[in-house]
Structures are given as C-alpha cells and as structure tokens.
N, C-alpha and C positions, 0 to 999 in steps of 0.2 A: 604585352604588360597593359593592364587595366588601369588607365589614368583616374578613373573614378574612385579607385581605392587608395590612391596616393595621398599622403598627408602634406599639407603645405609646408614649405621650407622657408625660413628666414634667412635671406642671403646676406650674411656678414662675415668679415674676415676673423675677427676675435670675439671670444665669449667671456663676458664677465671680467672681474678683476684678475682672474688667473690668466686669462688671454692677454691682457695688458702687460702683465708681469712677464710672461714668456716672450712676447714681442720685444719689450725692452731689453731681455737678457739676449736675445738674438742680435738686436742693433748693436749692443755693447760688444759682443763677441766679435762682431765683424769690425768695428772701429778698432779694437785692440789688436786684431790679427792682420790688418791690412794698413799699407800707407794710403791707398786711394782705390776705390772701386769705381771703374769708368763704365758708362753705358751708352748705347744707342737706343733710345726708346722707339716704339713703333712710329712709323712715319704718320699713319692715321690711327684715329681712336680705335682700339680694339672693340669688337662687336660685343653685345651684352653677354654672350655665352661662346667660348672658344676653348680649344684644347692647345695648351702651351707645350711644345714637345722639345725638351732639352737634352743635350749631351750629359754625360755623368763622369767628369774627369776629376772632380774635386770634393773634399770633404765638406766644403762650405756651399756646395751647390743649392741645397734646400734653404739655406739661410738667405743667399742672394736672390733666389726666386721669390722667398716671402717679401723681402724688402722692396723688390721691384714691382710686384703686383700691388702691394700696399701703396707705393708711391703712384701707380697708375690709377688706383681706385677701382681695381677689378677683383672683387672677392672670389677666392680661387681655393679649391680643395687640392690635397695631394695625397696620393696613395703611398703608404709607408709600411714596408714588410715588417719591420721590427717594432711597431708602435706600442706593443705590449710592455716593452722595456722602457719606453719614454711616453707613458700615457699623457702627460701634460701637454704635449704637442697637439693633442686633440682640440685644445682650446683655441688653436690658431688655423685650423682647417686641415689637419692630418686625419686620414682616415685608415683603418686597418687593412692590410693586403697581404697576409701571411701566405706563403707558398704551400704550406702544409695543410691548409684549411680551406677547402673549396667552398664550404658553406658561408663563411665569413667574407671570402672574396666576393661571392655572388651577392650578399648583403650590401657590401660597399659598392658594387656596381649599380645596384638599385637605388641606393641612397644618392650616388653621384648623378644618376640620371634625373632624378626629382630635383636635385640642386641646380643642374643645367637648365632644366625647363623652367625653373624659377628665375633664371637669369644669371647664375653663378658660372664659373669657368673651372677648368681642370688643368693642373700641371702634372706632366708625366715625364719620368726619366726612363724611356721604354727600352733602353739597353738592358736594364734589369740588374745591373751590377755596377757597383764603383770601380773604376779601373783607370790605369795610367793612360795619358795622353800619348800620342796624338790621335791613334786610329779610333773609329767608332765600332762598337759591337753590333751585331744584328739586331734590328728592332723587333721587339716581341710583339705577338698578335693582338696585345691589348689596344693598340691603336685602331686596327680595323673593327675590333668589337665596339669600342665606344662611338667610332664613326657610324656605325651600323645603327646603334641605339639613338643616337642624337645627330642624325645626318646634317641638320642645319648649322651646326657648330663647325666652324673652319679649324684647320690645323695651322698653327703658327709656330714656326721653328725659333728656338732660342738657343743661342750659342754662348758658351761660357769658357773663358781661357784664364789661366793663371800664370805668372811670371815672376820669379825671383831674380832681379838683376841690378838695377841701378839705384835702388832704395834699400834701406835697412830691413824693410818688411816688404812681403810680395804685393804686387798690384793684381788686380783682376779686371777683366774686360768682359762685357756682356752686350749682346746685340739681338734685337728681335727682328725677324725677317718677315717676308710677305706671306699671307695666308695661302695655303695650297692643300692639295687633296692627299689622300692616303697612299696613292701610288708613287707620289714625288717627294714625300716628306723627308725621307732617308737621304736622298741627294740634295735636297734643299738645305738641310741641316748641316751636311758635310761642306757645301759651298759656303755657307755663312760662317762655319767655324774657320775655314780657310781664309776668310776675308778679315778676321779679326787681328788685323796689325796693330801693334801698339801706337804707331804714329798716325793713325787715322782720326777723324773728327769724333769726338766723345764728349759727353757731359759728366760731371761727377755725381755718381749716385750716393756715394758715401765717402766721407773725408775721414781717414783713419788717423793713426798716430804719425806724426812727422818724424823724420829721421833726427838723429841727435844733432847733426850739424845744422839742421833747419831750426831746431829749437834754441841752439845756443848762438846763432848768428845774430849780429846786430840787428835789433828789431826793425829799423827803418829800411833795411835791405832784404828782409826775408821775403822768400817766394817759394811757391810750391808747384811742381808739375810732375 
C-alpha cells in the first residue's frame, strides 16, 4: 500500500451532533437494560494503536465496547456486517463489513489501516457471529490480516460475560487482558473469559437501574452491589 496516496485521518470517536446523540442513546440503553456493568480496565495504558479482540456472546457487546473505549479515551472503529441497516452507527466509529461485498470490505480494511496509522484502534468480534455462551467459535482470519497490515499494533483480549441472577436486571462483567500475538489470542481470550468470576475485583463501568427493593428501601440504609 502506497502511504503517499493515503489521506490524513482525524482520530475521534464521535462525529458531530449525530455522534453525540447516538452515544447518548447507547449509554441510556445500557443503563436501562442492566443493574450494573462491572469491568477490569487494562492494567497499563493501552498503546496508541491496538486491536481489541472480544468474544461475542451478547446483544449488548458493541454497546459495552463503545462505552469502555470511550471511558479509556481510545478512539476505536468497529467492523459491522449489517451497517447499511443502521447507518447512524457510522457516526460513532462503525465501518461497513458486509460478507457479500468483497470490494466494500477491502475499502473498510484500507480505511482502518489509515485510521490505525494515525493512532486509532480497532475493535473486533472475530468469531464472526453472535452466539450463546460459554463456548468460543473459531476466530476468523481477519485477525491475521490486520496484524499483517499493521504489525506494530498489539492484540488485546477483551472478555465479556452476562448473568441474570441476584438482581432484577442482568449484570455484565468485562475485562481487558494483556497484549499478545496472533498465534495466542484465541487461547488468551478463552482464559480471560474463564477468569470472569462475579466475585472478583471490579470497578463499576455503568450503574444501571436499581432493583425495586433497592429503590423502595429506607434511604439511609440503601446500598448496591
């Protein structure tokens, strides 16, 4: 790829008023859908450009990834197969990646490479399909492709888990692992996902709606966990 022909890219997560509106809608959706979203952020600051590699077990995966990278201050793009049905997500970093259109996928890859060379990151759900937990589907070759095109960008596993249990609404847990290479990313993601025990040390990424008994309890004794 001839870098002299590449146009400069402004690295920012949201674009214009539409981007701010869509970001607000995503945050509201998560707050209404969950009791709490817990997370373990990266131990060390993420590099200027990296590939966040996540499992795809839940409908809210993209929402949580967006909120996490926004909290971290890491502008990130995400490849979305059905973006034509939801074009407004393009204002917060979604790029089209339709399976049936090789030309558009190639254009997205070129745009992603420019973005990453300008300092942005990429989030991927490389299993390729949304599916039920706990197993992981085989990782698609997109990981090795982007690794070959931007070899300086490390791969960072991101595990996401959901549970409907002790609260009126579900909880979610999210953890960022240590950077690794393409040969070990599948194993690293599986190990990280297996470590997401609800009783581990976490911070609150999003405080959602409290349970009815939490809202109705005498206010001086109210607590949430």
